[in-house]
N, C-alpha and C positions, 0 to 999 in steps of 0.2 A: 710905291716905285722906290727901286734902291736907294736913288738917289733921296729921293726923302727921308729914308731909313739914316744916311749914312749922316747927313746932315745931322738929326735929332741927337746920332750917337757923339758926333764930334763936338757941339754944343753943351749937350752936357758934361762933357771930359775935361771941354779947353773951354768955356766960354766966353768962345768965338764961330763966325761963319768957318764952312768948308771952303774949300776951292773947288773949283772944276772937277769933277768925274764924271765920265761917259763912261755908257753901260753898253754892251754887246751879248748876245744869244738868248736863248731860250730860260728862263727860270725853272721851267717842267724836267730835268734832267736827272731828279732823284726822286724814286719812290716816296708813298706816303705823303698824309695830309700837312706835316710841319714845313714849313717854307725854308726849309735845307739850305737850301741854295740860294734863295735872297739873302739869309743869313751868312751866307759864306762869302756872295759878292761884297755885300757892305764887311764884312769884317777885312776882306783881305784891300776893296778898296780905301780903306782910313788907313792903316799903316803904309799903303803904294804914296798914298799922298801926303801923310806925316814924311814921309823919306824923299820926295819929288820935289817938296818944298823947304828940307834941310838941306838938300843936294843944290838948289836953286839959291839960297842962304850962304853957302859955301861958294859962289862961283859958280855953280857947274849952268850947264848951257839948259834952261827950261825945258821940258816935256809936257806932253800932256798925259795925260793918265787914264788912261782907259781900262777899264777891267771887263774880260769875258767871261760872263755867269759862268761858262760850260767847265773851264778850267778853275775857279776859284773852286766851284762846287764839287770835282775831282781833285784838289788839294786840299778837301776835305776826308778824301779814302786816300790820299798820300799813301799810307804803308802798302794800303792792296798793290800797284803798281810795281813795287819793288820785287827785280829779280834777279839774281847773278850769274852771268853767259846764257840769257836765254833763260833759264830756269826758274819759276817759281818759286821759294822757298817756302818754309816749313807754314801751318797754320798759328795764326794770334794765340789762338786761344787753348790752353791745357785742358786735359781730361774731365778735370771734377767742373771746371769753369760751368755754369750756365742758370737755368731757372731749373726749379725745383717747385714742387708743388705741395704742402703741407697741407694737414688740417681747415684750415678754414681759409686760403688764399694760398700765393705766392712768394718765395723768396730765391733772390738770387746770389749765387758762392761765387767769388773769385777765386782764383785757386791758380793764377799765372806764375805765381813765384810760389818755390815750394816751400818757405817757411809758413805762406797763407794756409797752404793747402795740407799742412802738419796741422795749423792750426785748427780748423776744422773738420779732422779727425778725432781729435781731442775732444773738443767739441759735445762732439755730437756719438762719441764711445764707437767708432766704427773703422770696419777696412773701405778702400775707396771702392769693394763693388757694391757696399750696405749703404751707401750715404743716400743715395733715393730712397732706401724704406726707411730710413732711421728721419729724414725731413718728413716726409707723410706720413708719420707717426708722431708731430710736434704744429702746434700752430706756429705760425709764422715766425710771426715775433718774438717766442721763444727760441727760436733757431736763430735769429737774426741776434738776440740778446747776447746769445751763448756763443755764435763765433765771435763777435765785436770781445766778446769778456775775454776770450780766448786769446786773440792778438789777431785776429783774422779779421775779413773782408766780406758782408753780407749785407742785403737790402730787402727787404720785403716790399712788396709793389704795392703801392699805396694810392690812392686816387687825389685829385688837387684838393679836397675838403681834409681830407687825411694828411695831407702834406702840411696844409696852412692852421689846421690843430693840432694835432699831435704832432709834427715835426716841424721844424726851423720856419718854415715857407715865408712867414710872417716878419720874422728876423729878415731875412734875406734880402726881400724883397725891400728891404727901406735901405740895404746897400745901393751904392752907385754900381754902374756895371762897369765902369774903370774906375775906379779912385785913383786923383795924382792928389798927395799934400807935402809943401815942405816942411822936409828938418832942417833947424839950425839956421845957422848964421856964414858959409862958410862964401868965399868970392866968389863969380861968375868964374867960371870956365868958355871961355869965349873956342869955340870952333877956327880952328889956323882953316886959312884958304883951299882948298884944292889945285894941286899941281896940274894947271891947264895944257900946259906944252906938249906935255908925252900921251894926253887923253886927244887933243886933239889933232895929233897925229894919227892917232891907232883910229879913230872916227874916219877920217878922211883914205885912212889906209885899208880898211879889212870894213868899211860900209856896217857895221853889227844889227843895223834894224833890220829887220824881218816883219813885214807886215805883213806878207803873205797867210799866216796862222794864226789864229786865235789865241788870244791872252799874251802878244807880245806887248803890250803895254811900253816898259821902260827900256825895251831890249836895245836901243840906241847910245846906251851910256856903258863905257867901253869897263873893262875890267880895273883898270887903278882908278878911277875916275866915279867909286860908289858914296853915295851918301853918309854912309858911317866909316868910312877909312881914317884909321887909327883913334878910333875907340875901341876899349878894351872890356872884353865883356865875363866875367865870371857865371859860368852857367852851373848850378847845384842842383839840377831838376833832372826825374826821371822821368818815364812812360811816355805821353805823347805830349801835351798842354806846355810845359816849362820848355820841353827840348823845343817845340814848333816854334815857342817865340825865340828861341836866340839863333834859332835856324834861316830866320829871316831877316834875323840881325846882321846872319854871316851872309845871307845873300846879296844884301845891301854893304857890306865891306866892314864890318864890325871884324875885330880878331877874337873870336869864342873860346874859351879853355873851359871843357866841358871835365866838371869834378865828379867823381865819383868815389864811393866807398868799395873799398875792395872786397870789404865783405858781402857785398849786395848781387843777388844772384843778375843774370844778364839776360835780355830781352833783345836778341841780338838782330834780327826784322827789323826792331821799331829804330834800332841803334843805324842802322845803314841807311834807315830811312831821313831821322831826325836828325844826326852827325856830320850830313852832308857841309862841307868846307870847316868844318872844324878843328881844334887837335882837343885832346883828352888825355887827363891823366888822373892818378891815385892820390886816394888823402883821407887817411881816417881820420875824422874829426872825434871820434872819442877819445882819441890821443894828444899828450901834449904836443908834441912834435908837429903830428897833426896842424892842433888848430892853430901852432908858432905859422906853420908853410901858409895856412889859409889868411891868417893876419898880413903878410908880408905879401901874398899875393894880392888882398884889396886896397893895400896903403896903393899900390899902382893902378888899379881900375878905375872905369867909369860908371859900372851899372854889376852889380849882386844880380842873380835871379834864382829862386830860391821854392822848394815845390815843397819841404819838408813840416808838417803837422805843426799848427800856429805855436809858438813861445819854442817850438823844440829847437832853432838857431839859437835865439836870445838866450836859453841858458849854457849856451855854450859860447857866448859873448859877441854872438856876431847879428845879435838884435838892433832893432830904429836907435836905441837909444843910444848903443853902442856907436853908430858909425856916423850920429848927426853929423858930428863935425866936420865931418871928413871930403863933404861932396858929393859921395858917391849919389847912385841912384840905384835905391832896395825896393828891389819886386817881390810880393810873394806873393804866391798862387796857391788857393786851398779846393777843400773838394765841397763842402757845406758853409763855405762863409766864414768871415772872418769876426762876424759877433753869433749871438742866438744858443742856445744848448747844443749846436748839436758841431761847434768851433773847430772841435780837437777830433770828431768820428773820422776813422780811415776810409775812404771812397775812391772810387775811382765814375770815369763816365759811366760805365754802364748801371753800376750802382745812383747814381744821381739819379739817371733815369727812370730807374727803378722808382725812386723815393718822392719824385716831385710831381709823379703823375701822369708822366709821358708815356713810360710802358702798359698804364693800362687804359688811355685813350683809346687804342685799338683794342680793349680787351671786352670784349660782350658782355652786356651788363658787369663790367667789374669782374667777372669770376672765370673767364678766357686766361689763353696765352696771354704773357706779356708780348708786346710788339714793339721792339726797338727801333729807334733810328737807324735810316737807310747810312749813315754814318758815324765814325765816333765825335759827333758835332759839337757837345759841349769842348771836348778836349780840344778840337780844333780850334773850335771859336773863340775861345779862352785865349788859346796860344795868340791867335794874331791879334786881338784885340787889347795883350800885355804888348805884342811886338810897338801896334800903335800909342801903346801908353807911353812905354819907353823913350819912343823919340820924342814923344811932347815933352816928356820929364828931362831931357838929355837938353832939349832947344830952350826950355825956360832956363833951366841952371845957367846956359852960357846967356843969359840976358838978366839974370835975380840971382844968381849965385844961389847958398846952400846944396844941400843935401837933399833927396826928393825920395818920397816912399809911393812906389805904385799897388793897388793890390785889385786883385780879382778872385772868381770863383767859379768853378764848373753851377753849380747853382744858379748865381744869382746869373749867369749866362743862360740856362735855360729858364730863369722868367723873362727874359727877357726875349728872348725863341717864344714860350708860349706868346708872347705880348702881339706878334707879329700878325698873328693869327694862323689860318687856315687856307689852304687852296685842294682842292678835289680831282685837278686836271690831272688824266694819266703821264703817266712818266714818258718821253722822247727820246731816243736813241741819241747818245753822244761819241761820237770817234777820239779817244785819248789819243790815240798814235801820234798826231803830231807835235803832242806835248809832252813827248816823252825823251829823256837824253838819256846817256851813259857816263858814266864818271871810274873811274880806277883807284881804287884805295883798299885797304887792308882784307878788305871780303872779296875782291878779284874786278872784273868791269861787272859793275852794278849798272842797271836799268832803273831811271827815276823818274818821277814826272818834276817838271823843271818848277821852280818857284815863280808864281806869278808874279807881278810888276817888280822882278828884279830880273839885274845882267845875265845872260847865260855865265858857263863855266865854274860852278863848284865843283872842288876836291873833293873825293871818296872819302866814306868816313872812315875814322880811323879806329878801330878795337882800342876796349874801355883802358883806361892805364899806359895804352902803346908810348904817350908822350912825356917828359919830365914836366912839374909842376915847376915851371916858369916862363914868365912872359917869352915872346920873340918881335 
């Protein structure tokens, strides 16, 4: 049952027992043997329960936490529901991204960013039309090594034995799923009480609760009465996992400023989905001016979330040692873990699935085509678990003081999913229509999936760099 899994995750991360959460709906809403919908319900439940308890601690009206499994599962596919003015947006995958057969197995190339596509072509010494033939002439590990050495992103399809013996699997399994550690001795930062006067009036006048649709959960919270109201979050992440974590924080009332590198290419469909409720600015951390700007922002921030490869931000002066005395909650997200031989390896959800044995699970006798999960579940799961870890760290900072370090990785989330076991029951249809909403932003009127567990009403996404690099 999701309730038992949630209790275990909560206990491991916090050392305390989880409060009451109920789960509705069918777990079999996504295809495949992995229990992705189960995992989604647990991840959404953990973040929502943490927000609900914080909301109550700040004087908010207690609200029951109910997770609709179908809504949670669709949240793990939220980017698929993005449409502009009723029209679907372009596909997420670039032409060169995909699975390629090598002489002795399969390798996946990730080319969604132009500089990664260029690295693939340099590594293989070919033009785009010749990539498939070039891979077919080489062993899979040779292709992987060459692409990584050229600054690209690739992963061989390994089975579980290969992942544990030749990859970082053993080291990753030794890491906590959600690591929450205290840094330094900064004084406690208690949360101010929420303003109940306006909140109660809005509840009375507008009756925001809509219990007729699945996944309503805490929709009775008015927009001015969210758990993280007043919390400032610096979001230095990209792609899915980090932006999902900070989208959850924004949905629960945090002021999130998404800080992006002006030199980094943009996947606009992901921005439309994951930047709901945020502001967005450009800061170039390769310049003295950019680092000074980030230091000024961090001085007034409660949370800094980053998905740079390990040690990259520390080299720029924003590592745990640099921030330990500030009272900030520092969050590090990695692909292949924070220890072990691959900690610095470039990775994405689809590559981790190939590396850790997930993609090989459905390949006949280990030689068939890779079979991916029905969603970018490692990204989304890590994002939702990160939101849970962040809220937990903020609550502990309010009581105990100090700065806090929260760490997660896609590979550790993959290990957790692996340990949930398998379920071969067929998928059942689920109507997501009641869970869709519209928001006006820089991309026009965008249809998106409502964030489960949070009140409705998030503003539409801003284009990267649209806002000044200041708090509001």
